[in-house]
TORDREN-669897 format. One record per residue (C-alpha): residue in one letter; z, x, y. Coordinates in steps of 0.2 Angstrom, whole numbers, plus 5000, padded with zeros to 4 digits. Layout:
N
AZXY ...
This chain:
461
M487851615058 D486551445055 S486051385069 N485751215060 H486851085073 I487050905071 A486650795087 I488450715090 G487750605108 T489450535111 D489850485095 R492050505090 Q492150625077 L493750585066 F494250715053 L494250605037 D493250715029 D493050895031 L491150905039 W492150975056 V493351095047 S492451255045 N493451425042 P495351335047 S496851445046 G498951385048 V497851195049 S497851045033 R497250885035 V498450765032 L498250575030 H499550465039 T500350315031 P500150135038 E502250085047 R502549905038 R503149805049 E503149605052 E502849465040 V501549365048 L501149225034 T502149135021 P501949005011 D502548845019 R501448715016 P501148605000 W499348664997 E500048844999 R501648834986 H500848924969 G500349064977 M499549114993 P498649215005 S497549294994 C495749344998 V495749365015 G494749405026 Y495049425047 F494549495066 R494349465082 D492949335088 G492949295106 D494849305115 R495449275096 Y495849315080 R495149235067 M495949225049 W495249165029 Y496249165015 R496349084999 C497948954993 D498548844978 D499648704975 S500248714957 A499748824942 E498548704936 S497748694951 N495648684952 P495148724966 R495748854976 F495748814993 T495348915009 A496348875021 Y496348965039 A497449075053 E497249095072 S498149205084 K498049285103 D499049415097 G498549465079 I500449485079 N500949305078 W500049205067 E499949005068 K499148875055 P498048735065 N497748555061 L496048575057 G495648395052 I494448435042 V494748435021 E495748275016 Y497148355003 E498348214999 G497748075006 S497848155026 K496648255035 D498248365045 N498148555039 N497348695040 L496048695027 V494248685030 S492648645021 L491648705011 G491048565000 D491448634981 D493448674984 G493248784969 M492448934980 D493249104985 L492849145003 T492949285015 P491849245029 F491249385042 R490349365062 D488549415061 D488249485076 N486249485069 P485349465085 N484049375075 I484949235068 P485149065074 D486749025081 D487248855065 E487249025054 R488449135067 Y489749105050 K489249185033 G490149245016 I489749264997 V490749124987 R491249144972 P491448954962 H493148974951 A492749024936 G491149054938 K489649224935 A488849204949 V488949204967 Y488249114983 A487749125002 V488649005014 V488448975032 S489348895047 P489048875063 D490848895068 G491548965054 L492648785048 R491248675042 W490348795026 R488448725016 L487548845006 M486048945009 Q485048874996 P485748784978 E485648934969 P486349114966 V485949244976 M486649374962 D487049314946 D487449504938 P489149494934 P490949544938 F490949464950 D493049384948 T493849514965 Q493549494986 N492049504985 I491549595004 A490049555015 F489349595031 W487849635042 D487949835045 T487549855065 W487050045061 R485850045046 R485549845051 E485349745037 Y486749665026 V487749745013 F488849695000 Y490249744990 T491049694974 R491549734955 G490749854947 V491350004931 R491450194933 N490850284919 P490050154905 T489450224887 T487850214886 E487850064875 E488849974882 A487749994899 S486249924888 E487249764884 P486949594893 G488749534899 M489549684891 D491249684892 L491149804909 F492949894907 K492449964889 G492150144889 G492350144907 V493550094923 R493649964938 W492350024951 I491549964964 R489649914966 R488449884983 A487149774987 T485849775003 S484749615010 N483749585024 D484049395025 F485549375015 V484649285000 H483549414993 W484849594986 S484249724979 E484949774962 M486549824962 E487249994962 S488750084960 I489750164975 T490250374972 A491450474974 G491350634970 D492250754955 T493750654958 P494750574943 A494150404936 E495850274942 Q495350104940 L495150034960 Y495249834959 T494849784979 N493649874990 S494049815007 C492649905014 I492349895033 Q491349985045 Y492650065060 P491950015079 R492650175087 S491650295074 R489850275072 G489450275056 T490850275048 Y491450155034 M493250135028 M493950075008 F495650035006 P495250004986 S496849944975 R497050054962 F497849994947 V498850104935 E499150014919 D500150144908 R501550124920 S503350014917 P502949844928 T504449764931 P505749724918 G505549564910 W503749534918 E502649434906 A501049424916 G500549624908 P500649794911 G500349894928 V500749934945 N499649974959 D499550054976 I498350064992 V497050204992 F495850275007 M494150335004 S492850355018 S490950355019 R489450415032 D488050325023 G489150165015 I488650224998 N489550414994 F491250404997 D492650545001 R494150574991 S494950715000 F496550614997 M497050554979 E498950494985 A499350334992 F498850255009 I500250115005 R501450144993 P502249984983 G503750004995 P505549954992 G506049814981 M505649774962 A504349614970 N502949704974 W503149824955 H502149734945 E500149714943 R499149644957 A500749634969 V499949724983 Y498049704990 F497349765005 D496449635015 W494749635026 G494749685043 L495549795054 L496149755073 Q496549845089 T497949755092 S498349885107 P497750035114 T498650165104 E498950045088 L497749985075 S498349835064 M498049795047 Y498549655035 C499249675015 Q499649555002 E501449594993 H502349504979 G500949454974 R500849304957 L502549264966 P503349124975 T504049244988 A502049314992 H501649335009 L500249425019 R501149575029 R500949685046 Y500749885045 T500449975060 L499150145062 R498950235077 T497150215085 D496150355074 G497750385066 F496850385047 V496750595047 S497350715057 V497050915056 Q498950965056 A499551165062 G501351175062 Y502551285072 E501851435068 G499951385073 G498551365066 E496351355071 F494651305064 V492951285072 T491651165069 Q489951185066 P488551195077 L488351035085 V487250945100 F488250815114 D487850715127 G489150675141 G490050785152 E492050775146 L492750815132 E493950685125 L495350715111 N496350615104 Y498050715101 S499850735098 T500950905101 S502850935101 A504050995116 V503351185113 G501651125103 S499751165112 V498251095108 Q496951225116 V495051245115 E493651365116 I491751325115 Q490551445107 D488851505105 V487851475087 E488351645084 G490051595087 N490451705106 A491551615119 I490551555129 P490651605148 N492051495159 Y492251415143 G493351525133 L495251515125 A495851625140 E494951495152 C496051315144 P497651305148 E498751255132 K498651065132 F500150965126 G500650785125 D500250655117 E498650535124 I497250435114 E495950485126 G496550625134 V495050745141 M495250945141 S495051055155 W494751235159 K494751335174 T493451295181 G493851125177 K493450965166 D491450945168 V490451025152 G488850935158 D488051125158 L488251125141 A487750955134 G486050945123 K486451135119 P487051175101 V488751245102 R490451235090 L491951185095 R493651335090 F495251225091 V496851315092 L498351205090 K500351235089 D501551105080 A500150965084 N499050835075 L497250825080 Y496550655077 A494850645083 F493450685097 R492250665105 F491250705123 R491050545135 
């Protein structure tokens, strides 16, 4: 067997792609669907009556959760507004009176100041240690109907100013939710926006071309060291997968797994019939799942939907459902995420969805059982931690092997008691105990043997 190995240190490893699944027998990787929960934001303010929420961004900031969203007060409204909400638990959200922006003679509202109300904003907290505090919050904005984008900064996420009067990028299209953030692993700013996949050569050379003739809506990325000067746009890759229309990206870093990026694009299916009588245009959409280890090359092992439109015809028309930018750990065992539903309707709202911690993809075995081995790895730490779930008759066992595939003494399958239950951070043991520190720094393989079980992640700690 190949003696090359991957150094994982104490980083948590998920099964989003097939990197860690070699020689599978009786097991398969499974994409899990989040659970649909309660509505968390509805249009109950005058400045929201024509449309909310869209271009939603949210994150934890100290001891609270913060959210920004776009809203409109009439069909003819120009500008669009950016409003603000916050929560103590990520479940119950409030719209505080900020007293910043005047609306119809009053500042009694939750609108934030952008200097130019015609801009869309999905902000992020900038954890770059080398910036001043008055630039702690940043975002990329696009004036309503504009073709270029601008960089904005804020000391508090509520009062914004332009970093410079000139646009930072002017190669459209940017008519999407423009996502930017400080990449804590690569130590640079990244920006994801709309693009095209498979354009014709002639179209690709035309300035201001129709990007969707001969191609499909896709996703591009640029990088920057200062949030003002950006690299050339580069299309993400997704291997040899069908060219589907992806409207948005919602790219995030997954904080529990170093080097893991995830996207949740809204997939547009143009040739499906919309809700009967729907006049805005053809098509329906759902939400898909993609992952990456470098932020530019994405894995699409799963072509099925991550989130389906769901019950009720109000979600069965074009642009009805979108995954909003962010991900919250609302309990040790639960992740919360938010999706726009009923898009383009007066009943448009934001709904919470939940998923098991690390529970995007698992390696699953049925009652008859199955197994797989990892490629060689080198770890730090002294205990093997698993995120797993079994039935009452199910089990998980782990054998630690050398790179040739031979069981290491004291760590063979026979020395590993069957582990059963449901734990996010369960620690494996062998007859000699839990400590595997004597193997740290040495290339090993892990052989996982599962019965009626799901394995979501592993790490050494």
